[in-house]
VOGUMAR-323932 format. One record per residue (C-alpha): residue in three letters; x, y, z; residue number from 1; chain. Coordinates in nm, 4 decimals, decimal comma. Layout:
BEGIN
<atom roza="Ala" px="X" py="Y" pz="Z" rodo="NUM" drenvex="A"/>
...
//
This chain:
BEGIN
<atom roza="Met" px="0,0000" py="0,0000" pz="0,0000" rodo="1" drenvex="A"/>
<atom roza="Leu" px="0,1324" py="0,3411" pz="-0,1014" rodo="2" drenvex="A"/>
<atom roza="Ile" px="0,1475" py="0,5965" pz="0,1805" rodo="3" drenvex="A"/>
<atom roza="Arg" px="0,2630" py="0,9568" pz="0,1688" rodo="4" drenvex="A"/>
<atom roza="Phe" px="0,5961" py="1,0364" pz="0,3324" rodo="5" drenvex="A"/>
<atom roza="Lys" px="0,5847" py="1,2341" pz="0,6540" rodo="6" drenvex="A"/>
<atom roza="Lys" px="0,8571" py="1,3578" pz="0,8877" rodo="7" drenvex="A"/>
<atom roza="Ser" px="0,8075" py="1,0708" pz="1,1342" rodo="8" drenvex="A"/>
<atom roza="Phe" px="0,9196" py="0,8281" pz="0,8603" rodo="9" drenvex="A"/>
<atom roza="Glu" px="1,2373" py="1,0243" pz="0,7812" rodo="10" drenvex="A"/>
<atom roza="Lys" px="1,4907" py="0,7677" pz="0,9084" rodo="11" drenvex="A"/>
<atom roza="Ile" px="1,3151" py="0,4818" pz="0,7287" rodo="12" drenvex="A"/>
<atom roza="Ala" px="1,2949" py="0,6852" pz="0,4068" rodo="13" drenvex="A"/>
<atom roza="Met" px="1,6625" py="0,7808" pz="0,4301" rodo="14" drenvex="A"/>
<atom roza="Gly" px="1,7576" py="0,4176" pz="0,4826" rodo="15" drenvex="A"/>
<atom roza="Leu" px="1,5609" py="0,3083" pz="0,1778" rodo="16" drenvex="A"/>
<atom roza="Leu" px="1,6835" py="0,5941" pz="-0,0431" rodo="17" drenvex="A"/>
<atom roza="Ser" px="2,0439" py="0,5176" pz="0,0553" rodo="18" drenvex="A"/>
<atom roza="Phe" px="2,0166" py="0,2024" pz="-0,1615" rodo="19" drenvex="A"/>
<atom roza="Met" px="1,9982" py="0,4296" pz="-0,4695" rodo="20" drenvex="A"/>
<atom roza="Pro" px="2,3462" py="0,4748" pz="-0,6229" rodo="21" drenvex="A"/>
<atom roza="Ala" px="2,3192" py="0,8561" pz="-0,6364" rodo="22" drenvex="A"/>
<atom roza="Glu" px="2,2133" py="0,8771" pz="-0,2708" rodo="23" drenvex="A"/>
<atom roza="Lys" px="2,5105" py="0,7011" pz="-0,1093" rodo="24" drenvex="A"/>
<atom roza="Asp" px="2,6597" py="1,0285" pz="0,0193" rodo="25" drenvex="A"/>
<atom roza="Leu" px="2,4957" py="1,1397" pz="0,3467" rodo="26" drenvex="A"/>
<atom roza="Lys" px="2,4925" py="1,5099" pz="0,2549" rodo="27" drenvex="A"/>
<atom roza="Gln" px="2,3268" py="1,4320" pz="-0,0797" rodo="28" drenvex="A"/>
<atom roza="Leu" px="2,0751" py="1,2061" pz="0,0931" rodo="29" drenvex="A"/>
<atom roza="Gln" px="1,9883" py="1,4748" pz="0,3501" rodo="30" drenvex="A"/>
<atom roza="Gln" px="1,9435" py="1,7294" pz="0,0711" rodo="31" drenvex="A"/>
<atom roza="Thr" px="1,7127" py="1,4919" pz="-0,1187" rodo="32" drenvex="A"/>
<atom roza="Ile" px="1,4957" py="1,4306" pz="0,1889" rodo="33" drenvex="A"/>
<atom roza="Lys" px="1,4782" py="1,8069" pz="0,2505" rodo="34" drenvex="A"/>
<atom roza="Gln" px="1,3556" py="1,8598" pz="-0,1062" rodo="35" drenvex="A"/>
<atom roza="Tyr" px="1,0811" py="1,5991" pz="-0,0557" rodo="36" drenvex="A"/>
<atom roza="Glu" px="0,9827" py="1,7731" pz="0,2688" rodo="37" drenvex="A"/>
<atom roza="Thr" px="0,9802" py="2,1303" pz="0,1390" rodo="38" drenvex="A"/>
<atom roza="Leu" px="0,9024" py="2,1339" pz="-0,2344" rodo="39" drenvex="A"/>
<atom roza="Asp" px="0,5402" py="2,0796" pz="-0,3371" rodo="40" drenvex="A"/>
<atom roza="Glu" px="0,6368" py="1,9267" pz="-0,6724" rodo="41" drenvex="A"/>
<atom roza="Trp" px="0,8601" py="1,6645" pz="-0,5025" rodo="42" drenvex="A"/>
<atom roza="Gln" px="0,6396" py="1,3807" pz="-0,3729" rodo="43" drenvex="A"/>
<atom roza="Leu" px="0,7776" py="1,0836" pz="-0,1792" rodo="44" drenvex="A"/>
<atom roza="Phe" px="0,5705" py="0,7747" pz="-0,1097" rodo="45" drenvex="A"/>
<atom roza="Leu" px="0,6517" py="0,4712" pz="0,1008" rodo="46" drenvex="A"/>
<atom roza="Trp" px="0,5301" py="0,1170" pz="0,0401" rodo="47" drenvex="A"/>
<atom roza="Lys" px="0,3792" py="-0,0505" pz="0,3432" rodo="48" drenvex="A"/>
<atom roza="Gln" px="0,3336" py="-0,4257" pz="0,3426" rodo="49" drenvex="A"/>
<atom roza="Asp" px="0,1733" py="-0,5764" pz="0,6505" rodo="50" drenvex="A"/>
<atom roza="Glu" px="0,3171" py="-0,3493" pz="0,9218" rodo="51" drenvex="A"/>
<atom roza="Asp" px="0,6556" py="-0,2851" pz="0,7593" rodo="52" drenvex="A"/>
<atom roza="Ile" px="0,7691" py="-0,0099" pz="0,5267" rodo="53" drenvex="A"/>
<atom roza="Ile" px="0,9727" py="-0,1910" pz="0,2624" rodo="54" drenvex="A"/>
<atom roza="Gly" px="0,9981" py="0,0484" pz="-0,0306" rodo="55" drenvex="A"/>
<atom roza="Ala" px="1,0040" py="0,4092" pz="-0,1430" rodo="56" drenvex="A"/>
<atom roza="Ile" px="0,9183" py="0,5827" pz="-0,4674" rodo="57" drenvex="A"/>
<atom roza="Gly" px="0,9791" py="0,9493" pz="-0,5336" rodo="58" drenvex="A"/>
<atom roza="Val" px="0,8089" py="1,1567" pz="-0,7997" rodo="59" drenvex="A"/>
<atom roza="Ile" px="0,8697" py="1,5077" pz="-0,9313" rodo="60" drenvex="A"/>
<atom roza="Leu" px="0,5668" py="1,6770" pz="-1,0811" rodo="61" drenvex="A"/>
<atom roza="Lys" px="0,6751" py="1,8555" pz="-1,3977" rodo="62" drenvex="A"/>
<atom roza="Gly" px="0,4222" py="2,0976" pz="-1,5333" rodo="63" drenvex="A"/>
<atom roza="Glu" px="0,0561" py="2,0092" pz="-1,5702" rodo="64" drenvex="A"/>
<atom roza="Asp" px="0,0885" py="1,6718" pz="-1,7354" rodo="65" drenvex="A"/>
<atom roza="Thr" px="0,4056" py="1,4864" pz="-1,6318" rodo="66" drenvex="A"/>
<atom roza="Ala" px="0,5115" py="1,2939" pz="-1,3209" rodo="67" drenvex="A"/>
<atom roza="Glu" px="0,8746" py="1,1814" pz="-1,3330" rodo="68" drenvex="A"/>
<atom roza="Ile" px="0,9858" py="0,8901" pz="-1,1173" rodo="69" drenvex="A"/>
<atom roza="Gln" px="1,2983" py="1,0205" pz="-0,9477" rodo="70" drenvex="A"/>
<atom roza="His" px="1,3681" py="0,7382" pz="-0,7017" rodo="71" drenvex="A"/>
<atom roza="Ile" px="1,2520" py="0,3802" pz="-0,6635" rodo="72" drenvex="A"/>
<atom roza="Thr" px="1,3973" py="0,1487" pz="-0,4035" rodo="73" drenvex="A"/>
<atom roza="Val" px="1,3013" py="-0,1675" pz="-0,2185" rodo="74" drenvex="A"/>
<atom roza="Asn" px="1,4548" py="-0,3174" pz="0,0943" rodo="75" drenvex="A"/>
<atom roza="Pro" px="1,6995" py="-0,5853" pz="-0,0302" rodo="76" drenvex="A"/>
<atom roza="Ser" px="1,5263" py="-0,8618" pz="0,1670" rodo="77" drenvex="A"/>
<atom roza="His" px="1,2020" py="-0,7908" pz="-0,0251" rodo="78" drenvex="A"/>
<atom roza="Arg" px="1,3446" py="-0,7636" pz="-0,3775" rodo="79" drenvex="A"/>
<atom roza="Gln" px="1,2465" py="-0,9916" pz="-0,6659" rodo="80" drenvex="A"/>
<atom roza="Gln" px="0,8907" py="-1,0124" pz="-0,5270" rodo="81" drenvex="A"/>
<atom roza="Gly" px="0,7233" py="-0,7538" pz="-0,7500" rodo="82" drenvex="A"/>
<atom roza="Val" px="0,7200" py="-0,4735" pz="-0,4917" rodo="83" drenvex="A"/>
<atom roza="Gly" px="0,8861" py="-0,2214" pz="-0,7247" rodo="84" drenvex="A"/>
<atom roza="Lys" px="0,6410" py="-0,3008" pz="-1,0022" rodo="85" drenvex="A"/>
<atom roza="Gln" px="0,3500" py="-0,2609" pz="-0,7587" rodo="86" drenvex="A"/>
<atom roza="Met" px="0,4857" py="0,0812" pz="-0,6564" rodo="87" drenvex="A"/>
<atom roza="Val" px="0,5158" py="0,1964" pz="-1,0188" rodo="88" drenvex="A"/>
<atom roza="Ser" px="0,1628" py="0,0734" pz="-1,0867" rodo="89" drenvex="A"/>
<atom roza="Ala" px="0,0281" py="0,2528" pz="-0,7773" rodo="90" drenvex="A"/>
<atom roza="Val" px="0,1970" py="0,5785" pz="-0,8836" rodo="91" drenvex="A"/>
<atom roza="Lys" px="0,0476" py="0,5450" pz="-1,2317" rodo="92" drenvex="A"/>
<atom roza="Asp" px="-0,2958" py="0,4983" pz="-1,0717" rodo="93" drenvex="A"/>
<atom roza="Leu" px="-0,2408" py="0,7954" pz="-0,8402" rodo="94" drenvex="A"/>
<atom roza="Tyr" px="-0,1379" py="1,0214" pz="-1,1284" rodo="95" drenvex="A"/>
<atom roza="Lys" px="-0,3683" py="0,8759" pz="-1,3943" rodo="96" drenvex="A"/>
<atom roza="Asn" px="-0,4279" py="1,2262" pz="-1,5344" rodo="97" drenvex="A"/>
<atom roza="Lys" px="-0,0538" py="1,2661" pz="-1,5966" rodo="98" drenvex="A"/>
<atom roza="Thr" px="0,2069" py="1,0867" pz="-1,8042" rodo="99" drenvex="A"/>
<atom roza="Val" px="0,4353" py="0,8947" pz="-1,5677" rodo="100" drenvex="A"/>
<atom roza="Val" px="0,7931" py="0,8804" pz="-1,6978" rodo="101" drenvex="A"/>
<atom roza="Pro" px="1,1279" py="0,7687" pz="-1,5542" rodo="102" drenvex="A"/>
<atom roza="Asn" px="1,4416" py="0,9761" pz="-1,5114" rodo="103" drenvex="A"/>
<atom roza="Asn" px="1,7850" py="0,8469" pz="-1,6199" rodo="104" drenvex="A"/>
<atom roza="Glu" px="1,8388" py="0,6529" pz="-1,2958" rodo="105" drenvex="A"/>
<atom roza="Thr" px="1,4984" py="0,4830" pz="-1,2923" rodo="106" drenvex="A"/>
<atom roza="Glu" px="1,4622" py="0,4257" pz="-1,6660" rodo="107" drenvex="A"/>
<atom roza="Ala" px="1,5992" py="0,0695" pz="-1,6784" rodo="108" drenvex="A"/>
<atom roza="Phe" px="1,3692" py="-0,0488" pz="-1,4018" rodo="109" drenvex="A"/>
<atom roza="Phe" px="1,0718" py="0,1401" pz="-1,5474" rodo="110" drenvex="A"/>
<atom roza="Glu" px="1,1256" py="-0,0298" pz="-1,8851" rodo="111" drenvex="A"/>
<atom roza="Lys" px="1,1489" py="-0,3677" pz="-1,7100" rodo="112" drenvex="A"/>
<atom roza="Cys" px="0,8067" py="-0,3007" pz="-1,5544" rodo="113" drenvex="A"/>
<atom roza="Lys" px="0,6546" py="-0,2515" pz="-1,9003" rodo="114" drenvex="A"/>
<atom roza="Glu" px="0,7687" py="-0,5964" pz="-2,0108" rodo="115" drenvex="A"/>
<atom roza="Cys" px="0,5586" py="-0,7745" pz="-1,7497" rodo="116" drenvex="A"/>
//
């Protein structure tokens, strides 16, 4: 289930985002979280399964008609179970009035989701 990020989930979100190659540096990671907290067009969602938060997907709203997937990450112990694909699908449902596109870092995974 997709839930909106809030400050109380900050440590969990940072842990999940740190699995992204571009977010390995702590200063970069802190800056990214701050952008999700302060910029209206930056939207971060967490994936809750049972009682655990096991994934995160970040979207940047670009103009009136585009939502770009900026980040997508799943806890390593829950990978290869379709969680990432479920998150992409949930974001597409959430932004059904927009075109959902990947950025350079999420493009390969996004294309993989189309194949299924």
